N, C-alpha and C positions, 0 to 999 in steps of 0.2 A: 223462355217464352218463343213462341214459333208463329211467325205472321205470314200469310199467304194472301196475296191479291192477284186477282184474275179480271179481265174486261170481258164484258159480253155485248152482244149485238140487240139481245131482247131481255126482258126483266121478268116475266110472268112466271116464267119456269122456275127461275131461282128464287122467287120470293113464295111460290107454290111450296117448294121444297123446304124454306126457312122457316115459314109460318106454320104449316101443317105437320111438321116433324112431331112426335108424341113426345109431350114432357116439355116443348119449348115455351120459354118464358119471354114475352115482350117486355125489353126493359124502357124503351121510350123511342119517340120519332122527332129527334132534334130539328129545329128550323122549319118546322111546319105550323099548321094554324092551331093545333094542339098537341103539345109535347107527349103527353100522357093518355090522352082520350081519343084516339083515333082508331078508326076500324081498319084492319088489314086491306080489305078490298078498297077503301078509299085512298089509302096510301100507296097501293099498286097503281091505280088510276093515275094519280098525282104525279108519281115518278114516271110512269110510262108517258104522259103527255109533255113534260118538260124534257125527256129525253129526245122525244121525236122533234124537237125545234132544231136539231142538227142532223146534218146528212153523213156523219161518222158511222162506220161499223161499230168501234167501241164506244157505245154511248153510256153504257153501265158498269158500274164496278161492284165487284162482290170480294169482301175482305174476311178473312176468318183470323181470328186470335186466338190461339192455343195457350193455356198455362202449362208450366211444366208438370209432370207427373207428381202428384201428392201435394200440389199447392192449391190454394184456395182463396178467392175472394169473395165477398158477399155482392148481393145484386147491383147496390148502389155504388160500390167501389168498381165492379166491373164495367159498370155504365159510364163513369166519370173516366176510367181508362180508355174505353171506346172513342169517347168525345174528344180527350186528349189527342189520341191518334189521329182523329180526322182533322183537328186542328193544326198538328204538327206537319201533316201531310199537305196542307194547303186545301182541304174540303171542308173547311170549318163553317163556311156559310151555305153549303149545299143541303138540301132535305135529304134525310137517310134515316133508317131504322137499325136499333141493335137489338138483336135477338140472342138470348142463351140457351144454349143446347146442353145436355149431361148425358147424351147417348154413348160416350167414350170414356175412358179413362182420363182423359185430358180435359178438364172444364174449359169450354169454349165459346166465344161469342160470333156471331156473323154480322156484319154490317154491309147493307146494301144502299148504293145511291147513285147518282148520276154524275157524269162528268160535263153535262151541257148545263151552262148557268142559265139564271132567268132571263138574262139578255140575249140568249142563244149563241153565245160564245162557247168555246171549249177549254176546260181546264187540262193542261198538258201534264202528261204522266212521262215525259221524258226522264229516262235513268228510274223507273219505277221501282224495280228491283232494288237497287241500292239504297233507295231513298227510303222504303220500307225497312231494311235492314237498319239504317241510321236510326229511325223513328224507334224500331223495336229495342234498340240498345238504349236509347233513352229513356223510355217506359220502364225497362227492367230495372233501372237505377232510381228512377222516381217512385216505383211501387215497391222496391225492394224484392224483386222478383228474380229467380236463379237466372243467370245469363243463358242465351242459347248457344247451340254448338257452333265453332268456328264457321263462317260463311265461306262458299267457294265462288268462283266465277260462276255465271249463269250458266255458261255453255259447258262447263266442267262437272256441274253438278250430277250426281247420279240419280236416278229415279227413285222415289221412295219405296223401301220394303213393305208391299202391302199384306194386310193379313188376309187369310182366306176370306173371300167374300160373306160365307155363311156366319162368320164370327164378327164381321164388321156391321152388318144389318139384316134384318129379318127377311127371310125369302120372299116375303110378298111387299118388301119395301122396293117400289119400283124407282122413286126417286133415288134411293141409296145406291142402287145397281147402276142407273144412268149416270151420276156422278162418278161413281167409281170408274167407269169407262171413259168418261171424259177426261178425267185426271190422268189415267194412264196414256191414253191414246195421243191426247193433246203434249204429254210429256216425250212420247217418243217420236212426234213429228217435230219437236223442238230440237231434241238432241241428235237425230239422225234426217239426213236428207233422202228421204224414202222414195223409191222410184216405180215402184208397183206395188199391187194388191198382194201378190204372193210375199213380197217383202216384209209388208205390215201384217201379215198372217203371222210369219214367222218371230216377227219382234215381238208381239202382242201374246205368244204362245205362253211364255213364262209367268205372265199375269192372268192366266186361266181365261183369257178373252178368246172367244171364238170369232172370227171374221168371215162370214159367208157372201160371197158375190153372186149375182145373177146378170146375164145381159139381156137386155130387151131387144126386140125386134128392130126397134130404131138404133140399134148399136149402144145405147146410153147402158152405163153400169150402175146398178143398184147394190148397194150393200148393207148388211144388218150385222148386228152383234149380239153375242150371247156370252153366258159365263159357264164354264164346266171345268170344275177342278179335278174330275176324273174320280171322285170319291163319292160324297153325298148330295153335292151342292149342285144343281143345274137350272138355269132360267130360260125362258123363252127368248127368243130373238128379237130385239129391238130395231128398228130401222134407223138406218143411220141419221137421216135429218132429225129425228126426234131426240138421239142421244145429243146431237149438237148439229146446226145447220152446216158448219164448216167439216163436220165428219160425214156428210152425205157423199155418194158415189162420184157423181159429177164433180163437187169441190175438190175431193181427194184425186180424182184425175187429173184436174187441172195441176194440182201441187206435183204429182209425179211426172206430168208431161215438162213442166218446168225445170225441175231437178234433173232430168233425163237429158236435157237440150243444152245443159252448160258446157262450153267449150273447155273447162277445167278438168272435165273427166279423164280425158286423153292423158293429160299431165300426171293427174293423179295416179293413173293405171300403170304408167311408165317408171314413175316413182317407186310405187310397191313392187313391179317386177324386178327393179334394180336391186331393191333391198331384198327381196327374197333370194335372188341369185347370189348376191354376196354372202347372205347367211348360208346356204347350202356349199358355198365355196369353201367357208371357214371350217366346216366339220367333215370328219370323213363319214360317220353315220350318225343319225338322229332318230332317236326312238319317238314314234309317232305321238305319244302322250306327252312328250317334253317338248314337243314343237311350239305351242303356244306360250310356254315358259321362255324358250331361246328367243323366240321373235319379240316377246315383251322386254325382256332383260337387254338384248343386244341392239334392237332397232326401235324400242319402243311402240311396238306395233300391238294392240289389242285383237285377240282373234279367239275363234271357237272351233273345235272340231265336231262334225255332225257324223252320227253313226247309223248305220242301217239296222234292221231287225237282227242281223247276225254277229252286232256289236263290231262291224268293220268300219274303218274310217271311210265316209264315201265324200265328204266335202269339208272344205276350209273355208269358213267364214271371216272375213277381215272388217272389223270396225275400225274405219279409218278416221285418224284425227280431222280430216276435213269435213266429217259428218257423213260420208257416203258410207254404204256397206258393199263389200265386193265378196264374191267368190272366187276361189283360185283361178277357175275358168275364166272368168271375165278378166283378170288381171292380165294373163298373157295368153295368147292363141299358139305360142310357139312351145311353150313350156308347162307340162303337167305335173303341177308342184306335189299335188297328192300322190301321184305315183312316182315322185321322184326316185332314181336309184338309190341316193344317199338317205331315202327315208324308210326305215324299219319297223315292221310291226312292234306292237308293245310287248307282245309274249316273249320274244327271243332277242329284240334289238337292244341297242347300248346307244348312249350318245357320248360322241369323242370327237375331239378337235383333231384335224388334219395338220400335225405338227410340221409336216414337210411341204405343205401348202403355200402358196404365194400370199394369201389373203391371211393367215395366222402370221406371217412375217410382218405383214403391214400393219398387222395391229400391234404388234411388239414395239413396231418403230413408232407409231403413234403414242404409245405409252412414254416412250423416252422424249418424243417431242414435247407432248403435254407436260410433262414434268419439267423439261427446261423452262417452258412458258411461264408455268404457275412460280417456279423458284425465283425466275426473273422478276415477275410481278410482286412478289414479296421481299426484294432485295431494294437496295438504295440504287435506284435507276439514274441518279443525277451523277454517278461517277463513271458509268460505262455503258456503251451500246449493247444490244442484245448477241450481236455477234461475237463481240469481245468476251461478255459474260459466259457464252457458250462454252469457250476453249478453256475456261477456268476450272469447270466442274467434271468431276468424274462420277462414275456410277454410284458409287458409295453417298455421295452428296444428295443423290436424287431419289434414293430408295424408299425414304419416307413419303414422298408426294406419289410416287409409283404406286406402292402398297395401299395407300389410303384412297385410290381411284375406284370407281364403281367398274371400270372396264378390267381393271386387273383381277378384282373380286369374279367377274363373270368368267375370265379366262381360267383362273385358279380352280373355278368350281368343276368345269368340263375338260380340263387337263388331265384328270384321271389320278392314278396312283403317282405318289412324290410329285405333287403339283407345284409346290413352292420351289422344289430343288431343280425340277425341270424348267420353270419359267425363268429362274435367276440363271441359269446357263443360257438360255437362249438370248436373255437381256445382255449378258457379259458378251456374247458373240456378236450381237447387233450394234452394240453402243458405239463404238468407234466410228463406224460407218456412218451410221445416223447422225453423230455429232458433227463430222465433216460436211455431211449434206446440209444439215441445218445451218452451219456457219456459211456455206456459201450461197444458201437461199437468201438469209437474212442480210449477209454484204451485200447482196445484188439489190435486195429491197431498199436497203439504207442508202445505197448509192444514188439510186433513183429518186428517193425522197428528198436527198441534199439537194438534187439538181432541180427539182420541182421547187423548192422553197426557195432558192437563190433566185430561180425564174419569178416566182411569187414576188419576193423581195423587190425586184426591179419593177415589175407590174405595178405594185403599189406606190411606189414614188413616182413613176410615171402617170398615173391615174390623180395623184394629188389629193389622196385619200386622207392624208393628214397635212396639217400646216408646219411645213419644214422650217420657215424661218424664225417661227416664233418658239421653236424647240430645237436648240443647236444638238442636242444628245439623240435626236430622233431615230437616226439610222441606228444607233445603239440598242435603243430600246424596241424597235421593230425587228432587229435581228435576234433580241432576247426573246420578244414574244412568239419567235418562230423556231425558238430553241437552237439557236445558231450563236456562233461568235466569229470575231473578224480579228485577224493579227498577220502581219507580215505579208500583206496582201492576197491573203488565202481566207475562205470561209470554210468553216467546220462545224460539226455538231457541237453543241455546248458543254456536253458531258464526254467528249471524246477527242482524241488528237489524232486518232486513226481515220483517213480517207478525209481530204479537202478539195476545195476548188479555188484554182485562182481566180480572182475577182478584186478589182481595183475599185475602193471606195474612196471618193475624195472628201475632204473637209471630214473627216470621221473623229468625232468629239465623244470623250469617254467621260461620264459624269464621275464627280469624286466620290459620291455615295449612291446605292441604289438597295431599297429596302424590300423590294419585289420578289414573292416567292413564287418560283416559276415550277409546275409541276407538268407531268407529260399530260395530264387531261387539260389543264388550261391552253397549253400549246397547241393541243389537237383542235379544240374549240376554237382557238384563234386564227387558226388556219383555215377552218372552214367559213369562219366569218370574213376574212379578208378575200377568200375565194369569191365568196358570194358578192361582196362590195364591188371587186374589180370585174366581176363579170366573166371569171376564168370557167365556173360551173355553173350555168344557168339553173335558177332552181334550188339552188343548194341552200337557200335560206330554210326550207322546209326540212332540212337535214340537221337542224342545229338542237341542242338539247337545252332543257331549262338552265343548265350552268353556265350557259352564253350570257345570260341575262347578268352575270356577276364579273364579267371580265372587266369592266372598269375600276372594279375593287381590286382585282387580282393585277392588272397592268395599268395602274393610274396614270402613269407618266406617258403611256402611248395613247390611251383612250381619250386623255384630257385634251390632245392636240388634234382630234378628229374634226374635219371640217364639217359645217353644220349639215349639209346636202347628205353626206354619207353618214352623219351621227343619227339623222332621222331614219334613214333606211337601216341601219344596225338596230336601232331602238325597236323600230316595228318588228322586224324579223324575231328578235331576242323576245320580244313581249310575247309573241304568237307562241313561240317555244315554252316560254315560262307558263303562259295561259293553260297549254294542256296539260303540263305537268300538275299545276294548282288545282285543277279540276279534279285529278285524281286524288290529290290530297284532301279534297274537300269529302269524299265519299263517305268514310265512317261517320261523319257528322252532319251532312245536308239532307235535311229532311224536306225543304221545299224551296221555292225559289227566294222567299226571304232570308234564307239561310247561306245560299249561294252568294248573295249580295253582301251580307254582314261578314261572312268569311273573308271575303276578298277586301272589304272595307278594313278589316282589322289588320290586314297585311300592307295598306298603305296604297290601294287601288280603288278606284270610284269608276261608276257606269253614268252614261249620259245617254239620253234619248235626243237623236238628230234625225230629222226628216224620215221619222217612222221606224228607224233603226236603233240598236242600242250597241253603245261603243264602250271599250274599256279603256280606261286612263290610267297612267302610272305616275305617282307622286315622286318617282326616282328619275324621271324622264327630264332631260336638259332641254328638248325640244318640243314640248307639248304634244307628245306622241299619243296617238290612239289607235285602236284598232276595231273593226266591227266585229261581233260575235258571230258564231255559227248560225244559220236559219233555226236549228233546232234550239239551241240556247237561247236565242231570242224569242221564239215561240214559247219556250218554258217560260221565261222570265216575264213575257207579257199575259200569259195566263193569270197572273196573279192580280186580283182585283184591286188591290190598293198599290200597285208599282209605282205610280207617281208619287205618293207619300212616301214610300220607302227611299227612293231615290233623292228625294227632297231633305229626308233626314239623314242620310248616310254622310254629308258633309260634317257632323256632328264628330263621327270617328276620325276623319282626316285631320280635323283641325286638332283634336286631341295629340294624335301623333306628331304633329307639326310643334304643338307646344312643348311637348316632350322631349322634343331634339331628336326622335326617332326616325326623321326623314333621311336615313342613311343605308346605303346598301349593306352596310354591317349588320344592321339590326334584321335586314330581310335576310341575309346570309345566316344568321344563328338559327332565324325562324326555318329557314330550309334545312339546315343540318337536322334540326328538330322533327321536322316532317319526313326527312329521310330515315329516322330512327337512329342517326348517329348521335347519340346522346353523350357518350363521353367528350367528344369534341365540343358539342354545342355547350357543355357544362364548364368546360375550359373557358371558354369566351365570356361567357355569363359570369363567371366568378372571378377571373384573374383581368379581364378586360373590361367588366362592369357594363356589357353590352345587353340590353333587354329586347327580347324576341318581339317582333311584330305579328301577333297571334290573338285570335279572339280568346276570351277566358275558357270557353267550354272546349276548345282545341288545347290550350296549355293544360288544362286540368286532364284531358284524355291522355296526353303524353307523359304527364307527371305519374299517372297510375301504371303506365306502361314501363317504366324505367327511368325517366329523367330525374325523377326527384332522386332516387338512389344515387344517380351520377353526379348530382349536384353536390350530393353530402358527402361523396368519396373524394371528390375534387377539393371540396372545401377543406377536409380534413387532411388532405394529402401536402406536405410541404415539399416545394420544388426549387431547386437552385436555378441561377441565370442560365445556365448551359442547358437545363432541361428545358426551362421556360422557351427558349429560342427554338429548340426542336419540336416541341408541342406547338408552337406556334406556327411553324412550317407546315405540319401536317393538317392543322386546322384549315389552313387555306389551299390546300393540294385539292384537286379535282379529280386526281387518278383514282381514288378509293371509291368516288361515287360514280365514276365511268367505267371502270374496268373489272374490279370484282376478281374472282376466279375464273381463269381461262377455261373456256368451254371446250370440251371434247370436238376434236373434228368430227363431222358426219362422216359416216361410214362409206359415203358413196365415191369416196377417193376422186373427187373433182366432179362428181355428176353434179350438175347445177339445176335447181329449181327454185320454187318460190320458199322452200325452207333451207335452202343450201347455198347462200350467196357469200362467197368468199371475198368479195370485193368489199364487203363490211368491214374486214379486219384489216385493210390495208393500212400499213404504218402505225397501226396501233400501239406497237410497242416500241417506237421511236421517242 
């Protein structure tokens, strides 16, 4: 099933198309004075006047629900499906019509309604695309329909591949032509940040849409659209405002001017110029027709070569990830990339790497460095630092990591004859120097990190973040939480004896036993938290990840001693971080504001309205912490007509969690593992520790089907001894796998820093 939702300022044109289509069947008018005996004209007027009660541009909503090819529903079932969709999306009390069309191979219905309620308030469509995807999945399961193709982020979706217009509707079907143009042009304007009429003409050309502009005496630009597939089908031009008010000449001119004035354009051009320059430095020669593939594989740049009538390359068009479309002449005024001396014609040219060039050697060194990083991430980091690890490995140990990388495949493809042999020889030559260089770099980083953490240790004690008199071993637990240890008047890393700082700690008490599991991930999060609490880095609270919320579970002795004021500050920032991640977890199942609230209630969180704002509370908080939701989310929840009743009923879920003894971070932790898709570890906690997840039943079923059920079955059937159990338990409570993952290749800019390449984000990530 495929669902599409569009918002409109007017409704007459949409309803004319929906009602007047040949063969259309009106299934009903829910929430009107007569569900089945209403004239289309009366309904149009009714919807028009209700929508005019609010000044918003997006007054009306037009929804299409398409069945999978070959599947069938009778009229009454399709009607019920449409009503279920509206109910789940939060439109259940609005007047709307459901009309069936059978003019394509996919049976489909159109639903037209208004977002304006009878009281003139507006129903929020915040996160509408994700919500309609969740509703779609729900209805597929409910009605036994085939699942839709995997969805992608809205900004990354490709435009639909349209059939030729003459096959999509009759030549005299003006409405069909108009809506085809609307879909294509709106899609192009969403996907690209268009800056001129010439650009929209070029982008619309592959979809057989001709854009014609005319300049009036006043300077106002008019625009008209037509269809010409250069074969048999051609339409008359339709005025832009007729196709859609937002596609008129003046409206488009406003969009183009806004997109052209942004200060980010210069930054994007500089980044692309750097990427193109580096690409040409890597190659001795590049065949013209290979350039798009080279740029896509090496720099992840989408581009297209334009040819003149003689089939000679006249232009390179770059479709940047920022949404802007650039020609190579726009990218740089200094370098003409399309006539670059290393770019050769397709007839006689070849594509080959410059094996003697500096850029090629830099790429080889990156391969080696990234292999070291990835190998270290997969090793037991509790035994040694990265600098120590580097000196224990030789090239043979890293070959599997190198050979499996995309960058190795790219270089191997273009290195030419005997590629593997040539690459291996270069790797052997560069390995020793690269290893020494990496050892030096990481040693200096580790020394700086040690200094910073010792300073933070002193700062925390001076600031009285923790109650030292009540916890005699506080200094031990604090050092442990920072990844450090203390012995003989020196502080060093907990996983190494190499490198230390002299530092006298008075009254240092070591506890007899500590069951805390310390991973690099929990240490890094703890450092960020302590930085934030001591004010060492202002605003650092926004840098916390959702796992910071679970630090009291990982470091109970430390966070159990936190003083109340700092406790509240920590809980506030960590709750904000968790909220951000939990909202992402909601996306596959959240269909309406009601679902948003229920999914949080099941996790042990509840909402409260105070002074016109909606606040989130946590059952796991010691200091009754609450945080206000964002303005958009508040408007989204308040758009629900029965919000007060929902808020009043939510305590039933909270009381149930409390009665079951599940108000424990361990219950939320296993829920977090499940929602992150780490089913094997979640299954271990559920089976061997008897911990139940705090999740809504629908969420649990969703993950059961995705693999949790199989993981629970495997863990239940697998016998483990005590030693294996201890190892598994440590891995279950380690943050590293949640925060690190595979090491990402360094960007090819070699230190060129912009919004996509911020190396400061990786500072101390391996300590």
